[in-house]
Phi, psi and omega in degrees: 000122186292139175235115186229142167232108187246101183272138178295325190205163177276346179224156174229116183061232183262014181289163180285177184299119181059013182298313181294337184274347185307308181293328178294316179294318179299315179295318184295309181285332178292336179276356183293125181297332175256117186304127180272127177253322182229145177237155181252122181258133178250108186265018192294344177281346181291132180237318183272009179212160179285161176299320179297318179296320179295318178301316180292331177292325184276329188306316184301326179300318182273330176298326178298341179253014176077024183250139172273146181238123175256144176264131183295334180290345178262358183280137177293328180228092184302322180295319177295323178298321176296314182298326185268357187292138172288328174203151180251127183241126180237117184276171181274177183147228178263121185293323180295318177297317179301311184293318179300316182292325175294320176295316181302324180270000180056049185250349182299313179299308179302322178295312180302317182295317181293319179294321178298333180270359174117357177294124180297144180234128175236129176222157171220145180056245179303324179293335174275320181305320184283356175287343177278183182293327181217170176271006194296346178251025171290163175261002192270159175279144179281077185283343172220167182245107176286162180298333182207158172274351181293138183236217193281330181063038180282340171229156186274006182239159175285154178237133172242101179280172179055034185294135176220136184275151170072194182232145170297150179301131179088355180276127184251003175277183181290146169282169176298319178301317181295321179294320178291325176295323176297317178301316183288333177298327180258353177225065191293347181265003182273161172233134181241129173257120181260126183247121175287155179300140183093353179252171182202160169253137176239124178246132173231093182064245182267007181252135179227136180223144172270120181257151178115176186268352184250151175289160171247186180217149165247146175239133175213176180298338180269359176126195181258151175217134180284146174243119184291141178303139178059032179259157174282136183231035184304327183297338181286347180277351174281124182310132187282000000 
């Protein structure tokens, strides 16, 4: 039974790195029936920093909860590290880089299999985007070319993190809504869940909930629909 915590972002407003996520992560891992001692961090979305630097940035959040963090880039056998992980953590950054590196290491299948068997999965930004069937609703530039846009498929809908409505004054490019509508024009059978910063999706088997103080949105070929903050969204787990 899949257990997922999919955060829109690593920060909310002016809070520190993963500060707003601390209680969400504590509740999520605290509910794990098998006590988690160590977690495995996948830093492959990082581009402007080294994997080691990214690992050190993430460690304090989990150390505050008494957890050790291992970096998959330091593992002699990355697939074995995934299989043995108490929880799998995938950070944000560039989604295209993340997906290409996961394909290069042949890790998408092992991650999906372990999560399906109950290994908890936590992602934020790019790490949440890849929980959907494809990366196609990322906000990132395609700085590298992965072999495929297909991702983990841990939920049956697309995810758009860092969602923000409208356009800044004087901006003449597309709004986020317009970009998602373009995606749906060519993928009319898809469903997109848009997550505002500071919010998250929590999945426990067949149960799904929107966490945080802000509403979310779904986009589909039939239009937009609001998702109330802290509401149950179990119906979204039915393939669209």
